[in-house]
PLY file of the C-alpha trace (Angstrom):
ply
format ascii 1.0
element vertex 442
property float x
property float y
property float z
element edge 441
property int vertex1
property int vertex2
end_header
243.56 -6.60 234.14
247.11 -6.81 232.78
249.92 -7.38 235.24
253.62 -6.66 234.88
255.99 -9.29 236.37
259.55 -8.43 237.20
262.40 -10.00 235.25
263.07 -12.23 238.25
259.64 -13.87 238.33
261.13 -17.21 237.35
263.57 -17.30 240.27
263.65 -20.41 242.41
262.72 -18.55 245.57
259.46 -17.33 244.05
258.26 -20.75 242.99
258.71 -22.58 246.29
255.93 -23.36 248.78
253.18 -22.54 246.28
253.98 -18.83 246.10
254.52 -17.34 242.65
255.62 -13.85 243.60
257.69 -12.30 246.32
256.02 -8.89 246.47
252.69 -7.33 245.54
252.63 -3.52 245.33
249.38 -1.79 246.28
249.38 1.94 245.48
247.41 4.85 244.02
248.91 5.44 240.59
248.28 9.15 240.34
250.01 9.75 243.68
253.17 7.65 243.54
253.59 5.66 240.31
256.32 7.69 238.63
258.25 8.51 241.81
258.33 6.48 245.03
256.63 3.36 243.68
258.71 3.33 240.51
261.98 3.64 242.45
260.89 0.91 244.88
259.83 -1.38 242.02
263.16 -0.87 240.22
265.11 -1.56 243.41
263.20 -4.78 244.07
263.84 -6.05 240.55
267.52 -5.13 240.80
267.80 -7.40 243.84
266.12 -10.27 241.97
262.87 -10.00 243.97
259.86 -10.91 241.79
257.27 -8.13 242.07
253.81 -7.42 240.66
252.25 -4.05 240.08
249.28 -2.91 238.00
249.44 -1.69 234.40
249.35 2.11 234.22
247.43 1.96 230.91
244.32 0.53 232.58
241.27 2.78 232.21
239.45 4.29 235.16
236.26 2.50 236.12
237.24 -0.89 234.71
236.33 -3.77 237.00
239.21 -5.14 239.05
240.45 -8.35 237.44
240.49 -11.74 239.23
244.15 -12.13 238.19
245.10 -9.22 240.44
243.38 -10.72 243.48
245.00 -14.06 242.65
248.41 -12.33 242.52
247.83 -11.10 246.09
247.08 -14.67 247.21
250.28 -15.90 245.55
252.60 -13.29 247.05
254.74 -13.49 250.17
254.75 -9.74 250.90
252.37 -6.89 250.18
253.79 -3.37 250.27
250.86 -0.97 250.77
251.71 2.63 249.89
249.09 4.70 251.72
249.09 8.06 249.93
246.66 11.01 250.05
244.24 9.65 247.47
244.68 5.94 248.22
241.31 5.66 249.98
239.48 7.48 247.18
240.20 4.53 244.86
237.77 1.61 244.99
240.43 -0.54 243.38
242.91 0.22 246.16
240.32 -0.53 248.86
239.31 -3.82 247.21
243.02 -4.75 247.02
243.45 -3.76 250.66
240.50 -5.90 251.76
241.98 -8.89 249.93
245.39 -8.19 251.49
243.86 -8.19 255.00
242.06 -11.46 254.20
245.37 -13.04 253.11
247.19 -12.09 256.32
245.43 -14.98 258.05
244.58 -17.08 255.01
248.05 -17.35 253.42
250.40 -15.76 255.97
250.95 -12.71 253.77
253.41 -10.26 255.36
252.18 -6.67 254.98
254.50 -3.65 255.03
252.59 -0.33 255.16
254.19 2.87 253.88
252.64 6.13 255.08
253.30 8.31 252.04
253.21 11.80 253.59
250.00 11.02 255.45
249.47 10.80 259.21
249.13 7.14 260.31
246.44 8.19 262.81
244.38 9.70 259.96
244.48 6.34 258.19
243.76 4.38 261.36
240.87 6.58 262.54
239.58 7.70 259.10
240.27 11.37 259.69
241.29 14.25 257.40
241.56 13.36 253.71
240.63 9.74 254.55
237.38 10.85 256.21
236.42 12.73 253.04
237.16 9.70 250.85
235.12 7.40 253.09
232.20 9.86 253.12
232.09 9.82 249.30
232.07 6.02 249.26
229.25 5.95 251.81
227.26 8.24 249.56
227.92 6.04 246.52
227.18 2.79 248.35
224.05 3.76 250.31
222.46 0.44 249.41
225.55 -1.59 250.27
227.05 0.23 253.25
228.55 -3.03 254.57
231.27 -2.93 251.91
232.36 0.52 253.08
232.53 -0.77 256.65
234.79 -3.57 255.41
237.07 -1.02 253.71
237.23 1.08 256.90
238.16 -1.99 258.95
240.90 -2.86 256.45
242.39 0.64 256.66
242.45 0.43 260.46
244.00 -3.04 260.41
246.82 -2.03 258.04
247.50 1.27 259.84
248.03 -0.65 263.08
250.89 -2.63 261.55
254.50 -1.50 261.92
255.67 0.31 258.82
257.45 3.38 257.49
256.37 7.02 257.83
257.96 9.08 255.06
257.63 12.39 256.87
261.09 13.82 257.67
262.86 10.84 256.03
264.86 10.41 252.83
262.85 8.29 250.40
266.00 6.57 249.10
266.90 5.38 252.61
263.35 4.12 253.27
263.40 2.22 249.96
266.71 0.59 250.93
265.24 -0.41 254.29
262.13 -1.93 252.69
264.15 -3.90 250.14
266.58 -5.01 252.85
263.75 -6.25 255.07
262.17 -8.25 252.25
265.50 -9.57 250.93
266.62 -10.70 254.40
263.37 -12.48 255.21
263.19 -14.21 251.86
266.58 -15.81 252.44
266.29 -16.49 256.16
262.73 -17.87 256.13
261.98 -19.13 252.66
265.27 -20.51 251.35
265.31 -24.28 251.08
266.98 -26.30 253.81
270.46 -27.28 252.70
272.90 -29.77 254.12
275.58 -27.15 253.45
274.17 -25.03 256.28
274.17 -27.64 259.04
275.36 -25.95 262.23
275.61 -22.61 260.43
272.61 -20.69 261.81
274.13 -19.98 265.21
277.37 -18.79 263.57
275.46 -16.47 261.24
273.46 -15.01 264.14
276.62 -14.48 266.20
278.28 -12.68 263.29
275.25 -10.48 262.65
274.64 -9.60 266.31
278.12 -9.39 267.81
280.37 -8.46 264.88
278.45 -6.78 262.06
275.81 -5.12 264.23
278.17 -2.78 266.09
278.39 0.92 265.32
275.79 0.88 262.57
276.76 4.34 261.28
280.46 3.57 261.02
282.48 1.55 258.50
283.33 -1.88 259.89
285.88 -4.48 258.68
285.38 -8.02 260.02
287.71 -10.95 259.46
286.66 -14.61 259.41
289.64 -16.79 260.28
290.10 -20.56 260.19
291.87 -23.48 258.56
290.95 -24.64 255.06
287.68 -26.56 254.88
286.35 -25.22 258.21
283.45 -23.37 256.54
284.62 -19.74 256.28
283.34 -19.30 252.73
280.01 -20.98 253.48
279.52 -18.68 256.47
280.38 -15.58 254.44
278.08 -16.67 251.59
275.14 -17.18 253.93
275.65 -13.78 255.57
275.89 -12.21 252.12
272.61 -13.84 251.06
270.83 -12.64 254.17
271.91 -9.02 254.45
273.35 -7.78 251.14
269.91 -6.43 250.27
270.20 -3.97 253.18
272.93 -2.02 251.41
273.04 0.43 248.55
275.30 -1.97 246.64
277.18 -5.21 247.30
279.85 -7.48 245.86
281.18 -10.95 246.73
284.71 -11.61 245.42
285.33 -15.35 245.67
288.66 -17.21 245.69
290.83 -14.08 245.89
294.00 -16.14 246.39
293.47 -18.28 243.29
292.00 -15.51 241.13
294.97 -13.24 241.88
297.30 -15.92 240.54
295.14 -16.67 237.50
293.85 -13.24 236.48
295.63 -10.60 238.54
294.41 -7.89 240.89
293.21 -5.53 238.15
290.68 -8.16 237.09
289.38 -8.42 240.65
289.14 -4.63 240.93
287.04 -4.59 237.74
284.84 -7.38 239.12
284.28 -5.48 242.37
283.30 -2.25 240.64
281.24 -3.94 237.93
278.97 -5.56 240.51
278.58 -2.43 242.64
278.15 0.06 239.80
276.03 -2.30 237.64
278.33 -1.80 234.64
279.64 -4.57 232.41
282.71 -2.66 231.26
285.07 -1.01 233.76
288.26 0.49 232.37
291.22 0.07 234.71
294.78 -0.14 233.39
296.76 -0.85 236.57
296.30 -1.57 240.28
297.02 2.02 241.39
294.40 3.41 239.03
291.97 0.80 240.34
292.63 1.86 243.92
291.85 5.49 243.09
288.65 4.58 241.27
287.41 2.31 244.08
288.23 4.90 246.74
286.71 7.86 244.89
283.64 6.00 243.64
282.61 4.19 246.82
283.48 6.75 249.51
279.86 7.96 249.64
278.15 4.60 249.09
276.88 2.28 251.83
278.26 -1.01 250.52
278.66 -4.61 251.63
281.73 -6.39 250.27
283.08 -9.88 250.91
286.69 -10.73 250.00
286.96 -14.49 250.23
290.24 -16.37 250.86
292.72 -13.48 251.05
296.32 -14.52 251.65
298.32 -11.38 250.80
298.22 -7.81 252.10
298.41 -6.42 248.57
295.13 -8.15 247.71
293.38 -6.42 250.58
295.12 -3.13 249.79
293.97 -3.23 246.17
290.35 -4.09 246.93
289.42 -2.63 250.31
292.35 -0.53 251.50
291.11 1.64 254.36
287.87 2.47 256.14
287.53 5.88 254.48
287.22 4.25 251.04
283.58 3.48 251.85
280.47 5.37 252.93
279.04 5.34 256.47
277.41 2.05 257.46
279.48 -0.04 255.03
280.54 -3.56 256.01
283.59 -5.42 254.65
284.12 -9.13 255.42
287.50 -10.73 254.73
288.01 -14.50 255.05
291.53 -15.82 255.49
293.55 -18.75 256.82
296.02 -16.27 258.34
294.88 -14.42 261.46
298.04 -12.26 261.53
297.25 -11.08 257.99
293.80 -9.95 259.14
295.37 -8.02 262.03
297.85 -6.35 259.69
294.99 -5.37 257.38
293.37 -3.48 260.25
290.08 -5.35 260.64
287.96 -4.24 263.59
287.14 -7.78 264.77
288.10 -11.36 263.92
285.63 -14.22 264.09
287.30 -17.62 264.46
285.40 -20.30 262.55
284.92 -23.47 264.59
284.47 -27.14 263.77
281.04 -28.75 264.01
279.67 -30.39 267.14
279.32 -34.18 267.04
275.57 -33.99 266.37
275.94 -31.47 263.56
278.91 -33.36 262.12
276.89 -36.58 262.00
274.03 -34.75 260.29
276.28 -33.18 257.64
278.04 -36.50 257.02
274.66 -38.28 256.72
273.39 -35.79 254.15
276.29 -36.75 251.90
276.43 -40.46 252.70
272.66 -41.21 252.80
271.00 -38.07 251.36
269.13 -37.59 254.61
270.05 -36.07 258.01
270.65 -39.35 259.85
272.47 -42.63 259.10
270.88 -45.93 258.10
270.43 -48.32 261.05
273.22 -50.72 259.97
275.64 -47.84 259.44
275.33 -45.93 262.73
278.55 -47.14 264.34
280.56 -46.84 261.12
279.20 -43.34 260.57
280.33 -42.33 264.04
283.81 -43.72 263.29
284.09 -41.48 260.21
282.69 -38.49 262.10
285.29 -38.98 264.86
288.00 -39.16 262.20
286.88 -35.87 260.61
287.15 -33.96 263.93
284.28 -31.61 263.03
285.89 -30.39 259.78
283.03 -29.76 257.28
285.27 -30.36 254.26
286.30 -33.81 255.52
282.71 -34.73 256.40
281.48 -33.78 252.93
284.27 -35.52 251.03
284.08 -38.71 253.09
280.30 -38.87 253.09
280.10 -38.39 249.31
282.72 -41.06 248.69
280.71 -43.62 250.70
277.28 -42.99 249.20
275.48 -46.19 248.07
278.34 -48.44 249.20
278.07 -51.60 251.31
279.28 -51.88 254.90
282.34 -53.94 253.93
283.40 -51.12 251.58
282.95 -48.63 254.43
285.18 -50.72 256.70
287.81 -50.99 253.99
287.73 -47.20 253.43
288.12 -46.55 257.16
291.14 -48.88 257.39
292.71 -47.13 254.40
292.17 -43.68 255.95
294.09 -44.71 259.06
297.09 -45.48 256.85
296.77 -42.72 254.23
294.58 -39.54 254.43
292.08 -38.75 251.66
293.88 -36.77 248.91
291.02 -34.27 248.36
291.12 -33.33 252.02
294.90 -33.36 252.20
295.26 -30.97 249.26
293.11 -28.35 251.00
294.93 -28.76 254.33
298.31 -28.52 252.60
297.43 -25.04 251.33
296.71 -23.95 254.89
299.91 -25.58 256.13
302.08 -24.05 253.41
300.80 -20.60 254.33
302.12 -20.86 257.89
305.45 -19.60 259.12
308.03 -22.20 260.18
307.28 -21.67 263.86
303.52 -22.01 263.21
304.10 -25.24 261.26
0 1
1 2
2 3
3 4
4 5
5 6
6 7
7 8
8 9
9 10
10 11
11 12
12 13
13 14
14 15
15 16
16 17
17 18
18 19
19 20
20 21
21 22
22 23
23 24
24 25
25 26
26 27
27 28
28 29
29 30
30 31
31 32
32 33
33 34
34 35
35 36
36 37
37 38
38 39
39 40
40 41
41 42
42 43
43 44
44 45
45 46
46 47
47 48
48 49
49 50
50 51
51 52
52 53
53 54
54 55
55 56
56 57
57 58
58 59
59 60
60 61
61 62
62 63
63 64
64 65
65 66
66 67
67 68
68 69
69 70
70 71
71 72
72 73
73 74
74 75
75 76
76 77
77 78
78 79
79 80
80 81
81 82
82 83
83 84
84 85
85 86
86 87
87 88
88 89
89 90
90 91
91 92
92 93
93 94
94 95
95 96
96 97
97 98
98 99
99 100
100 101
101 102
102 103
103 104
104 105
105 106
106 107
107 108
108 109
109 110
110 111
111 112
112 113
113 114
114 115
115 116
116 117
117 118
118 119
119 120
120 121
121 122
122 123
123 124
124 125
125 126
126 127
127 128
128 129
129 130
130 131
131 132
132 133
133 134
134 135
135 136
136 137
137 138
138 139
139 140
140 141
141 142
142 143
143 144
144 145
145 146
146 147
147 148
148 149
149 150
150 151
151 152
152 153
153 154
154 155
155 156
156 157
157 158
158 159
159 160
160 161
161 162
162 163
163 164
164 165
165 166
166 167
167 168
168 169
169 170
170 171
171 172
172 173
173 174
174 175
175 176
176 177
177 178
178 179
179 180
180 181
181 182
182 183
183 184
184 185
185 186
186 187
187 188
188 189
189 190
190 191
191 192
192 193
193 194
194 195
195 196
196 197
197 198
198 199
199 200
200 201
201 202
202 203
203 204
204 205
205 206
206 207
207 208
208 209
209 210
210 211
211 212
212 213
213 214
214 215
215 216
216 217
217 218
218 219
219 220
220 221
221 222
222 223
223 224
224 225
225 226
226 227
227 228
228 229
229 230
230 231
231 232
232 233
233 234
234 235
235 236
236 237
237 238
238 239
239 240
240 241
241 242
242 243
243 244
244 245
245 246
246 247
247 248
248 249
249 250
250 251
251 252
252 253
253 254
254 255
255 256
256 257
257 258
258 259
259 260
260 261
261 262
262 263
263 264
264 265
265 266
266 267
267 268
268 269
269 270
270 271
271 272
272 273
273 274
274 275
275 276
276 277
277 278
278 279
279 280
280 281
281 282
282 283
283 284
284 285
285 286
286 287
287 288
288 289
289 290
290 291
291 292
292 293
293 294
294 295
295 296
296 297
297 298
298 299
299 300
300 301
301 302
302 303
303 304
304 305
305 306
306 307
307 308
308 309
309 310
310 311
311 312
312 313
313 314
314 315
315 316
316 317
317 318
318 319
319 320
320 321
321 322
322 323
323 324
324 325
325 326
326 327
327 328
328 329
329 330
330 331
331 332
332 333
333 334
334 335
335 336
336 337
337 338
338 339
339 340
340 341
341 342
342 343
343 344
344 345
345 346
346 347
347 348
348 349
349 350
350 351
351 352
352 353
353 354
354 355
355 356
356 357
357 358
358 359
359 360
360 361
361 362
362 363
363 364
364 365
365 366
366 367
367 368
368 369
369 370
370 371
371 372
372 373
373 374
374 375
375 376
376 377
377 378
378 379
379 380
380 381
381 382
382 383
383 384
384 385
385 386
386 387
387 388
388 389
389 390
390 391
391 392
392 393
393 394
394 395
395 396
396 397
397 398
398 399
399 400
400 401
401 402
402 403
403 404
404 405
405 406
406 407
407 408
408 409
409 410
410 411
411 412
412 413
413 414
414 415
415 416
416 417
417 418
418 419
419 420
420 421
421 422
422 423
423 424
424 425
425 426
426 427
427 428
428 429
429 430
430 431
431 432
432 433
433 434
434 435
435 436
436 437
437 438
438 439
439 440
440 441
């Protein structure tokens, strides 16, 4: 049986932990292929989620191929679209039985979609599902056990939490499914990174207390803190985890530097290009860009991050006001200037904090030893450098990297030098923060 992989099947997330594919789609072709399933498949691919579905050219009655069952075993998620004629297909029921087997065998996460059918009819084999089962029982009189297995699989899947399409917009349900898969892929399956030491609690606080309020309204949230404190890392991790929940998203990095180098019109084009999925956006000046952003995005539920904003005109050109965006939109702005964030009218400001001593030592050790703890002979020296860094992630990374594979006497010499003259890489970043302050703040 031929299978169709998405364009993202070679992504790093799909190859980790022995899993080839992110999603396996189980559906009855005649019922949903050209509509719901096709839209869901396209949306998954657009988000870079590797997905397998069957080939629509396959002939009826052909034996189910081993490759398809293997694809189920090698997937993280199975989306089962339970439509009117799903149970009439032996293929679908064989797939479903394999999916149920993999729930315990491989930890497969199953997301059922009740495609205009009553979940209780699926669970209890009533209505159209009763008729389908009766036909199978007639066909398999000499092997009735297989039909019992199919019935048990239907009940098992129907008891799982899923989506009932009755009285719901299909486009919204598709967004929710993609968002659920996207979020779990990043939060559960992304590789552990030293960059994220101490970050999980900050991400959860942002998601629960700042971005989770008033889900139907447009919300602007600022992330404030000195240079090197981890604002960008925090915003990037949030973006990875939840951008899939939105109709469209865009992360504009280094706004301060990019404004100097390329100008605001270039950033406006970048913003719209990512959200509208177009390579060429024609904007001739900032005011035209403002009108296009406002008129194009006012009905879209978007997630936008503006990283390192230091001027009101940057914010005004890229995010402007709440009514530029559709209900449920979220805009994150990172800045070293809390007063700027207030002037821009953000709803809340999250103040990024330095790392605790334990987290600081772990981050430093990742850079200095390529593991989360120091070598035995370096424990005291490591603590000296951690105390010097005062929980600043930038300082911990720079110092740790500079000391990698060096002897203890070199560490002592570096520490003595730091007490006389700060590290230039760290100082350059802090100077930018300092120069942006008013005289009284300095």
